[in-house]
C-alpha positions in Angstrom: -19.3 -11.9 -1.0 -16.4 -10.3 0.7 -16.0 -10.5 4.5 -15.7 -6.7 5.0 -17.1 -3.5 3.4 -14.1 -1.3 2.5 -16.1 1.9 2.8 -17.3 1.0 6.3 -13.7 -0.1 7.4 -12.4 3.3 6.3 -15.3 5.5 7.4 -15.2 4.0 10.9 -11.4 4.3 11.4 -10.0 7.8 11.8 -6.4 6.6 11.4 -5.6 3.3 9.6 -2.3 5.1 8.6 -0.9 3.8 5.3 -2.8 1.2 3.4 -2.3 -1.3 0.5 -5.1 -3.0 -1.4 -4.6 -5.6 -4.1 -7.3 -7.7 -5.8 -9.2 -8.5 -9.0 -11.9 -6.4 -10.5 -15.5 -7.6 -10.3 -15.5 -8.5 -14.0 -12.3 -10.5 -13.6 -10.5 -8.5 -16.2 -8.2 -6.1 -14.3 -5.7 -6.3 -11.4 -6.5 -3.5 -9.0 -3.9 -1.9 -6.8 -4.3 1.0 -4.3 -2.0 2.7 -1.9 -2.9 5.6 0.4 -1.1 7.6 3.0 -2.4 9.6 6.0 -0.8 11.9 8.5 -1.3 13.5 11.9 1.8 15.7 12.0 2.5 18.7 9.8 5.5 16.9 8.5 3.5 13.8 7.4 0.7 15.9 5.9 3.1 18.0 3.8 3.3 15.4 1.0 2.0 14.6 -2.5 2.3 11.6 -4.8 4.2 12.2 -8.0 4.5 9.7 -10.9 7.8 9.2 -12.8 8.8 6.7 -15.4 8.9 3.3 -13.8 7.4 4.3 -10.5 5.8 6.8 -8.1 7.4 8.9 -5.3 6.3 10.8 -2.3 7.4 14.5 -2.5 7.2 17.4 -0.1 4.4 19.8 -1.0 6.2 22.7 0.7 9.9 22.1 0.9 10.3 24.8 3.6 8.1 22.9 6.0 10.1 19.6 5.9 11.5 18.7 9.3 12.6 15.0 8.8 12.4 13.4 5.3 13.8 10.0 6.4 10.5 8.1 6.7 8.2 10.2 4.6 10.1 10.5 1.3 10.4 7.2 -0.6 9.1 5.3 -3.7 5.8 3.7 -2.8 5.5 2.1 -6.3 8.0 0.6 -8.7 7.5 -1.5 -11.8 9.9 -4.2 -12.6 9.4 -6.2 -15.8 5.9 -7.8 -15.4 5.8 -7.1 -11.7 4.3 -4.2 -9.6 5.8 -3.5 -6.2 3.9 -1.3 -3.7 5.0 -0.5 -0.1 5.0 2.1 2.6 8.7 2.8 2.7 12.1 2.4 1.1 11.7 -1.4 1.1 10.2 -0.9 -2.4 13.7 -0.4 -3.6 15.0 -3.3 -1.5 12.5 -5.7 -3.1 13.3 -4.4 -6.6 17.0 -4.9 -6.1 16.5 -8.4 -4.8 14.3 -9.3 -7.8 17.0 -8.0 -10.1 19.4 -10.4 -8.5 17.1 -13.4 -8.9 16.0 -13.4 -5.4 12.4 -13.2 -4.0 10.0 -10.8 -2.3 10.4 -12.8 0.9 14.2 -12.8 0.6 14.2 -9.0 0.4 11.9 -8.5 3.4 13.8 -10.9 5.6 16.5 -8.2 5.6 14.2 -5.4 6.8 12.1 -4.7 9.9 9.6 -2.1 11.2 10.4 1.6 11.1 12.6 3.0 14.0 10.0 5.6 15.0 9.6 4.9 18.7 7.2 4.5 20.4 5.0 3.6 17.4 7.4 1.3 15.6 5.3 1.7 12.4 5.0 -1.6 10.5 6.4 -2.0 7.0 3.6 -3.2 4.7 4.4 -4.4 1.2 2.6 -5.9 -1.7 3.6 -7.4 -5.0 1.6 -8.4 -8.2 3.0 -10.8 -10.8 1.5 -10.7 -14.3 1.4 -13.2 -17.1 -0.4 -11.3 -19.8 -0.5 -13.9 -22.6 -2.5 -16.1 -20.2 -4.6 -13.2 -18.7 -3.7 -14.1 -15.1 -1.9 -12.6 -12.2 -1.0 -13.5 -8.6 -0.2 -11.3 -5.6 1.3 -11.3 -2.1 1.2 -9.1 0.9 3.5 -8.7 3.9 3.8 -6.9 7.2 6.9 -6.5 9.3 6.0 -5.3 12.8 7.3 -5.3 16.4 6.2 -8.0 18.8 3.6 -6.0 20.7 5.7 -2.9 20.8 9.0 -4.7 21.7 11.7 -3.1 19.4 14.0 -6.1 20.0 11.7 -8.5 18.2 10.5 -8.2 14.6 7.6 -10.4 13.4 7.4 -11.0 9.7 4.2 -12.2 8.1 3.6 -13.2 4.4 0.3 -13.8 2.6 -0.1 -15.4 -0.8 -3.3 -15.1 -2.8 -5.0 -16.7 -5.9 -7.1 -13.8 -7.3 -10.9 -14.1 -7.2 -13.2 -11.8 -9.2 -14.4 -8.9 -7.2 -12.2 -9.7 -4.1 -9.2 -7.9 -2.8 -7.1 -7.8 0.4 -6.4 -4.8 2.5 -3.6 -4.3 4.9 -2.8 -1.1 6.8 -0.1 0.0 9.2 -2.3 0.8 12.2 -5.3 -0.8 13.8 -6.7 2.6 14.7 -5.7 6.0 16.2 -3.9 6.1 19.6 -0.8 7.1 21.4 1.3 5.1 20.8 -0.6 4.0 17.7 -1.5 0.3 17.8 -0.1 -1.8 14.9 -2.4 -3.6 12.5 -2.9 -7.2 13.6 -4.6 -10.3 12.1 -4.8 -11.3 8.5 -5.3 -8.7 5.7 -9.0 -7.8 5.4 -11.0 -9.3 2.5 -12.9 -6.6 0.7 -15.0 -6.1 -2.5 -13.3 -4.7 -5.6 -15.4 -2.8 -8.2 -14.9 -2.8 -12.0 -13.4 0.6 -12.5 -10.4 2.5 -11.2 -12.6 5.6 -10.6 -15.1 3.8 -8.5 -12.3 2.1 -6.6 -10.6 5.5 -6.0 -13.8 7.1 -4.9 -14.6 4.3 -2.5 -11.3 4.9 -0.8 -10.8 8.6 -0.9 -14.3 9.6 0.0 -14.3 7.4 3.1 -10.8 8.3 4.5 -10.8 10.7 7.4 -10.9 14.2 6.0 -8.3 15.7 8.4 -5.8 12.9 8.2 -5.9 11.8 4.5 -3.0 12.9 2.4 -2.7 11.1 -1.0 -4.0 8.1 -2.9 -2.7 6.1 -5.8 -4.8 3.6 -7.8 -3.6 1.4 -10.6 -5.9 -0.8 -12.8 -4.0 -3.3 -15.0 -5.9 -5.0 -17.7 -4.9 -8.7 -17.9 -5.1 -8.7 -21.7 -1.9 -6.6 -21.7 -3.5 -3.3 -22.8 -2.5 0.0 -21.1 -3.1 0.4 -17.4 -5.2 3.2 -16.0 -3.9 5.2 -13.0 -5.4 7.8 -10.7 -3.5 10.0 -8.2 -5.4 12.1 -5.7 -3.5 14.6 -3.6 -5.2 16.6 -0.8 -2.4 19.2 -1.3 -2.8 20.6 -4.8 
């Protein structure tokens, strides 16, 4: 049994910010990935997720309302060979570039730090899933780069490696809760239950995110037998 109930974690937290979940479906047959974004400002809420070949981007819903695209427009998801990369910023591209040059997830993130959005210094959260389809297995890692208790002169970098267990996933998000400034996530990624289907997974997340603050959700279910993945995108702005 997982340590935490995902629905309860989300329902009782009005502002976890941006979140990544990676794990193994309850039946042990699919890698499950989710990424969601939330927003408090009009600029942050003015977004949708849009799929493209090889990845997924954030995009302004109403271009006329964009005030600062620097930290809100990026590729949250990229596919590189038998690897899925999911992050809350342009470090997705950094990781992909490093992998393409025979370097590692960790190498890439050692060159990056938290976002320069004083006074929040939003953490950069990242995840990566590695697949070996002939053997029906995968492995995954999560990372968070954050300031040292709000000190912009010190970046703490944490990495977590996981061996998948059926029905178990790990959830990391940018903020502990709402606030001003917003407190960064702390502690280890939260161990939560993963269902069998992409739809149930998406419903568990979307239906329990704060209605006013939720913006978009991306869910990807990857069968470990190498058959076609299933994806779901939900945008509050349609």
